[in-house]
GUZA-468140 format. One record per residue (C-alpha): x, y, z; residue number from 1. Coordinates in steps of 0.001 Angstrom, whole numbers, plus 500000, padded with zeros to 6 digits. Layout:
N
      x      y      z resi
      X      Y      Z  NUM
...
***
This chain:
139
      x      y      z resi
 599724 852154 252552    1
 600119 855763 251466    2
 601978 858100 253770    3
 601991 861837 253138    4
 604843 864020 254351    5
 604694 867774 253977    6
 607941 869687 253728    7
 608972 873288 253308    8
 612623 872491 252653    9
 613768 873316 256185   10
 616064 871104 258267   11
 613091 869948 260332   12
 611166 869324 257108   13
 614022 867046 256015   14
 613817 865220 259354   15
 610103 864651 258783   16
 610886 863264 255313   17
 613535 860889 256738   18
 611224 859664 259488   19
 608287 859202 257117   20
 610453 857376 254558   21
 611659 854882 257166   22
 608112 854200 258343   23
 606758 853949 254819   24
 609359 851428 253652   25
 608677 849327 256772   26
 605016 849087 255699   27
 605952 848498 252043   28
 604001 851611 251190   29
 604236 854682 249013   30
 605586 857955 250330   31
 603967 861060 248912   32
 606091 864147 249499   33
 604138 867399 249268   34
 605189 871028 249255   35
 602625 873809 249479   36
 603087 876929 247392   37
 601750 880070 249004   38
 602661 882779 246512   39
 601919 886361 247440   40
 599066 887786 245449   41
 598311 891345 244444   42
 595100 892940 243270   43
 595850 894953 240125   44
 592944 896613 238287   45
 590501 894146 239856   46
 592510 891084 238824   47
 594448 888834 241171   48
 598050 888587 240001   49
 600641 886213 241392   50
 603986 887939 240922   51
 606854 885500 240986   52
 604577 882531 240288   53
 607131 880905 237989   54
 609883 881372 240575   55
 607641 879930 243308   56
 606924 876824 241201   57
 610623 876395 240408   58
 611515 876697 244100   59
 608760 874241 245021   60
 610076 871728 242510   61
 613587 872196 243939   62
 612264 871543 247454   63
 610508 868373 246261   64
 613578 867076 244414   65
 615749 867681 247474   66
 613188 865908 249679   67
 613096 862969 247248   68
 616867 862643 247662   69
 616563 862794 251463   70
 613886 860067 251415   71
 615873 857824 249084   72
 618968 858144 251277   73
 616941 857364 254413   74
 615067 854334 253103   75
 616425 852594 250048   76
 613643 851139 247942   77
 610819 853333 249214   78
 608259 854199 246540   79
 608074 857983 246188   80
 605628 860370 244578   81
 605810 864163 244779   82
 603052 866733 244706   83
 603094 870509 244506   84
 600036 871930 246276   85
 598696 875463 246578   86
 596727 877286 249232   87
 596854 877587 252966   88
 599303 874908 254056   89
 597207 873082 256664   90
 594110 873092 254450   91
 596027 871990 251366   92
 597765 869163 253237   93
 594675 867765 254945   94
 592454 868110 251863   95
 595041 866377 249684   96
 595399 863599 252272   97
 591633 863034 252246   98
 591370 863164 248442   99
 594162 860629 247952  100
 593200 858243 250782  101
 596452 858770 252668  102
 596833 856577 255742  103
 599034 858962 257727  104
 600503 862462 257631  105
 603981 863507 258781  106
 604972 867140 259375  107
 607820 868997 261021  108
 607020 870841 264249  109
 608354 874138 262926  110
 609671 875082 259524  111
 610898 878062 257589  112
 607934 880191 258644  113
 608629 879789 262380  114
 608586 883527 263105  115
 605232 883987 261361  116
 603805 880840 262942  117
 604410 882252 266410  118
 601988 885013 265522  119
 599277 883151 263595  120
 599661 879572 264832  121
 601631 876537 263796  122
 600940 874745 260515  123
 601645 871480 262325  124
 599040 872247 264990  125
 596497 873168 262337  126
 597169 869925 260453  127
 596617 867963 263669  128
 593367 869861 264285  129
 592017 869389 260737  130
 593197 865887 259825  131
 590938 862857 259955  132
 593868 860416 259907  133
 596867 859973 262224  134
 599410 862807 262172  135
 602990 862461 263361  136
 604711 865703 264280  137
 608512 865548 264097  138
 610522 867657 266575  139
***
């Protein structure tokens, strides 16, 4: 079994990682921890530029390494893979899940973008709406 957990590095993201790790080890599966990069882009002279791209990748890798540690502490022996994704979070998560034949998705109810999500809608809700496999939302 392959379980996918998406995290943004928030406390609730860490809870989702813990929960997913415990479930994954119980099924003797592999836990794939994903973080979605959504760098701000600018249009300069007709070219899309991603200022801070290197910093965004470094931060994403830090988030993934921290999540790996959280998962290992929660479920000793769980097989872990990490993946840095790009794009709109809900789309990136559900598309990656489909492409990699994930059996389940785990997400936190709210993360670091809580204030923005209240305006444009929750990433967790969008994942539930778009996914074709079971989604567990951690509160």
